[in-house]
N, C-alpha and C positions, 0 to 999 in steps of 0.2 A: 503494499499496499503506498509503504514509504515512498518506493521505486516511480513509483504513476506518479502519485504529490509531484514530484522534483521534479518526473519528463513536466510535470501540464508548469508547472511553472517558466521555465526554462522557451517551452511553447510560443511563453508571449512572445520570444525575436522573431520566429515568422513569423505573429498577428504583427509583429511592428512592417517587416518586408512584404511580406504576402497581400498588397492594398490594390486598389481600384489601377494606379500604377504598372504594378504586375507584370497583376491579371490581363490586362492591355496589353501590353506591350510580350509576351510571352506568346497569349491566343494568336496577335496581329504576329510574330513568327511563323505560325505556324500555317497559320490560312495563305499567308504569305510565302513562306518554300521549304513546307512540310515542314523536315527533323535536322534537314540543312548547320539550322543552327540552336542544334542541341549543345553543342559541344561552348559554345558562352554560355552556356547556361550552366552548365558545368562547373567553368571555369566561377562564375560570380560567384557559385557556393565554397567552393575551393578557397578564394580570393578574400570572403567576407569572416567564414569560417578563421581565416592565416592572423585575419585582424582581430576578429572579437578575442579570440582565445589571449591577443597580446594583452586588451586592456581588461583582461579579467586575471589578469597573471600580477598586470601591477596591482590592481584591490588588494589580491588573496592577498601575496608577497608581504606587500610594504603598509596596510590596512588604510589606504589613498584611495580614494574614487580618481581618476583620468582627468574629471573636471579639473583633483584640487589637484590631482598630479601637476596639472599646466599652471596652474594658479604657484604652488611656491613656486614650480623654477621661472615665474616672471613677476614675481612678487619683491624682485628690485626699484630704481627708479629708472625709469623719463619712460619712456614709452610700450614697455614692456609691459604696466600693471597695467594698462589699461587694454594684454589682448583677450584674458578668461573674460572680457565684458563686448569686447567684439565679436568672440571663441559664442557667449553666449544669444545674444542679436541674434548671429546669424544665425542661432538651431531651434530658437523659434518662429521668427521668421519664416522659418521655413517648414515648422506646424503649421505655421497658424496658416498658410497657405495656401498646402496642399490637405487640410481638416476637409475646406469645403469637395474637393473630388476623390476624398473619402468614403461622405457621407453622399453627394450623388450616388457613386458608385454603387454604396450601402442599396440605396436605389432603390437603382433603378434594374440591382436585380430581384428586389420588392416589387417592380412595378412591375417583371412581366409574370409575372403573378397574382397578384393582389392592385384591384381600381381603384383606385386610388391618386389626388394629386402630386407631384414630387414634392411641392411644399410640409402636405400635415403629413407626408413620411416623414423630412426630415424632419420636423419640430420636433415629432413621437420618436427620431432615431437618437436626436441630442437628448430631450431631456436623458432617454433612458441609462445612455455614457455619461452626462452629470448625475445621474445617483451612482453608476457601479467607483465614478472615482471618489466622488463623495464620500467613498464609506473609507476612505483616509488608509485602508490597509496593501499597499504593492502587492505584496506576496498574492493575498486572495484575490485580485482581478488581475494577477498575470497566472492565477489562474481557471479561472473564470473564460478569462482568454484563452488559455491552452486550449483546453475543453473546447474553443467555436473552430479553433484551428483544427481539430481533430476531425468538423462536424465538417468545414469547410474540405479539407483531406477524404475526405471518404464523399463525396458530391461528387469532384473532379475526374476523381482517382478512378470510384466504380464505370465514372459514365466512361474514361479514357479506353478503360479497360474494356468494355462491352461496347468501342466502336471496334477492337482489335484491331489495333495498327500492325505494322509489317516488326517485326521485329528487328529482321538484320536493318532496316530500311532504320531503326530505330537508334540500331546501336554504332552503323555509321559517323551517322549524325553525332552522335552524345563521344564519339572519338576519331571520329577524322573531321579536324579544323577545314573549313571554306567560307570565303565567305562570295554566295552570289551575289552575280550586280544589280545594285541595290537597297542588298543586305548590310552593311556597313552599319547604318545608325542602329537598327536595333539590333545588332552586336552589342555597339555604345548601349542602347537601353537596355539593354538583359541583364548587363553590370550592376550598368549605374540606378535602376531600381530596386538590386538587394543592395551593394555593397553602399551605405549615404552615414554621410558624422551622426544622426544619433543615435545608431543603431549603438554605436562604439561607444556611445555614453549610455544607454541606455542596460549595457548587457557589461559596460563594469561597476555602471550602480546593483544590477544584479547580483553579482559574483561575491558583493562584504557577506563575514560569516561561511563563504564556504571552504571547501576543501581545494587544491589544485586537481585531480582526483574529478572527483564530484562537478565542478563550474567544467570541466572538459568534457566528462559523459553527456553531460547535460545540454554544452553547448552545442556539441555531434552532433546526438539525434534530434537537438531543435531546427538546426542551419541545415543539412541534409533531408532530415524528415520537409523541409521547407523547402527544398529540390526538388523534392518526389511531386510533392501539389505542385510545385510551379510546369516542373516537364511535362505531369495532367494534364492543364491545360493548354499547353502548347498543343501535346492529340488533337483535345481535341477540339483548339481552332484550325486542326490543321482540316475540320470536319467541311470546314466555310469553303477551303479554295479558293478565296484571293479575296480580298476585301475581307472588311470585319465590323459587321453592326452587329450589334446582341443581342435587336429578336431577330435577325432573320438566324443568325448562329440555332437562336433556342428556337427556331422556327424546321432548322433541318434537321438539326435531333431530334425535333418530336416523330419525320416524317422516321427520322430510320431508328430510331428508336422506340420510338411511344413516347407518352406525355410521364411518363415518367424521370424524359432526360431531362425534359425545359422544366421538371420541378428544380434537377438534379443542378442545374444551371443556374436557377434562379434563387437556392438556398445557397452554393456556393457563390458568385458574386454578393449578395448579400453580406454572408461570413465575412468575407477578404474585406470590406467598405468598413462594417462594424468594426470590426476588431482592434485596427487600423486608426477609428476613429476614436478607437480611449485608446490607444498605446501614444495616439501623436500626442497629445495633449497632459502622458506620462512622462513620458521619454524628455518632454520637455521644461515639465517643474522636476526630472529629479536635474537633466541638465545646471539650469540654471542656480540651481541647489549645486550641485561639486563646483561648480564655476565661481559661483559669489558669496559663493557659503558654508556652511559646516554639514554635516548628517543628524553632529551633538546635538547644535546650535538653537536651542528652543523659534529660536524667528522662520527655521528653513523644515520644523517637524515635515510632516502628515500632513496632520489636523496646522500649521500654523499660514496666517493670514495671508504674507508672501508666496511658501508655498502653490497654495491655494488660486491666486487669484493667477499666474502661470499661465498654471495648465485651465483658468475661468475662460483664458483673456484667448486664447488660442482655440477651445470648444465654441469660444460663441461667436468668432466671426465666420468661423467654415460656418456655423447654425446663418449666420446673417448672409453671408455670398447662397449661399444651396436653398435655403426661402426663396429667395430672390433669384431663384437659378442665373445668378448674376458670377459669372468666372473671374477671378479677382485676377484677373492678365497681370497689373502697377508692380503686383506682390509680392507671384507669381516670380513672375522675371529677377523682381529686385533678392528673391530669394532664393532662387536660380546667382546669382553673381555672389551672395557672398556665402551656399553652397558650392557653390567653381571655385571656389578664393581655401574651403573651411576640408575641404573634406583632403589635398593632398598635404596639404599645411595638419593635422589631426596625424595623415599619416605616415608624416618624415617623423612628429612628433614623434612617434609610439614607436616608428622604427631606431628611434636618437637612444628613448626612454631602454627597450631592453636592453639594450646595451651601456647604461651609466650603473654602475657597479657601485656609487655613493647610495641611487637607489633603487635596486635592487641583491647585491651582496651579489649570493653565489650562484643567484640564480636569474644570471644572464643568458644572452641569446648563443646557442651554440653557429659554426659555422655555416653549418646546412639550414638553422634556421634565417638564418641572418642568406640566405640567397637564396627563400622560398621569401621571404620578408621582403626584397627587394625587389622579385618579376614582379610583389601586390602590391607595393608603395610606385614605381616603373606607371603601373598603368591605372590607380589612383591621380596620380599626379595629370596623364592627358587626361581623363574622365573629369577630372576639374579642370584644364585649360578647355575642354569643349566648353562643359557646362561656361563658361564664362564666357567664352563666346558665344553659345546662341542667349546666353539673359546678354547679354553687349545687342548683337546684330536685332535682338525681337525689338528694346529701346528701341533703337534707331525705326523700324518698322512703325511702330507706333511713333511716337514722333513726327516719323510720315505720313503718316496716317490727317492725327492731328493736325 
């Protein structure tokens, strides 16, 4: 029973990265290229695991969360003192900007089987998420999210298995890296929607009071499980054969597998959106606490006003845009710019920290770990630059249109 509860606890990591963005990207990859980009999904899971284990090791070995480690490193005078605040602003803005997408993604799933307005469903989902977050019990919230991940996984995986994909073709897609014409953006998208900055802070916060073996096992099962679910989404998307519209995908699945497949798709989409709608505000609050405060400070406990104001701001922002059915494009562009800078900076800091004897003592990276982590960090730098360029391009288009 303890092992099951531990698994549900760590599954919040999968809940955090399998949101509407990941579902849409994976389904689009399957729809446009069948299984040819499955290898990119495999790499993204590997990269996510490497970085999250590193952030968790810092917490377990030092008692400091990732944000606290950053704060202590840049606690001197000068511009360095603003680094934690800059990182906190970027994470909170990013979570708030994408919260609307999380809620709207969950609502899009519900609307496949429920006849109600998007505003009504968004309001209901937001209120339920607020009640869950208001409990202030991080472990309990994580386990509820983990249970919903299990529901999401079952929905997508059962549908994928019923489609009967060609196993040989799927294995080739996983093991033989190829980028078909027009597939570069989706390759970067598959990695970028899995390896996100706030997940590193979330994983570090969850590792407090854990043992190394327990942390590694929990992260490995959660992230690999999330990868299998994402692969299931890719297989489901392949049923569409070009272009991605969830209503059309539901109709195709209904024709091939019966009405039950439509319901599975709806449940999977809702669970993906709702779990991310809960974990994004949670991650924002935990990140703000580690970067700006301290877990033992009464002003930053789970029931303290500052902590609650962070997750409330993120959730309310998402609900407001969702109810108005307005995409927060300018804020998302700003968030992309922040995250485009944050991802490589946090990844590089992690790499340096894992070789800091003053911080970790004898828990330093081995040569092999450094080699593996170095490859992942280089990919993160590339993704960060791409995200920053995309944000600048989007801002220029907005200015031109205005």
